N, C-alpha and C positions, 0 to 999 in steps of 0.2 A: 517486761515482755512488749509493752507498747512501744518503747523506744527502739527495740530491735526491729519490730515490724516497720517502723517509720524509716529506719536506716536502710532496710532492704527495699522498701518502696522507693526511697530516694535514689538508691543505687541503680535500681532497674529503670527508673525514669531517666536518669542521666545517660545510661547506656542507650536507651531508645532515642533520646535526643541526639546523641553522638552519631548513631546509625543514620538517623534522618538527615543530619547535616552532611555526613559523608555521601549519602545517596544523592542529595541535592547538589553537592559539589561535583560528583561524577556526572550528574545530568547536565550541569552547566558546562563542564569540561567537554562534554561530547555533543554539544549543540551543533557544531560544525559537521560532525559525522552524521547526525540526525538529518540536517539539512541536505547533505549529499545523498543520503539514502532516500529521502523524500523526492529529491530531484530525479534520481535514477528510477524510482517507481513511477513517477509521472511520465518520464520518457518511454519506459516500457509500455505503460498503459496507452499512451498516444500511438505508439507503433502498432500495438495489437488492434486498436480501433481502426487505424489506417488500413491494416491488412484485411480486417473484416469488411471494410468498405470496398476495398479493391476486389475482394472475392465476390461480394454481392453484385458489384458492377459487372464483373466478368460473367457471372451466371445470368444476369439480365441480358447482356449483349448476346451471349451464346443462345439463350432461349429465343430472343428476337430474330436472330439470324436463322435459326432452325425453322421457326414459323414462317419466315419469309421464303426460305427455300422450299418448304412444303407447299406453300400457297402458289409459288411460281410453277412448281412441278405439276400441280393439278390443273393449271390453266393452259398448259401446252397440249 
């Protein structure tokens, strides 16, 4: 019974090692794809940050213009 368990453990261990090797092979094979995805994510993030910056700037300018117009209107 002991040798049967040892063989089963050995078979399961070799399957696990094979799966790990295959997964690492796939990971190595797809590093270019991963780099491309990371690059695309960075570009999107930079675009979103730039857009939020422009929106904030536009709101600040709009508010300043409105306050200036109100101030000039009260002085006339």
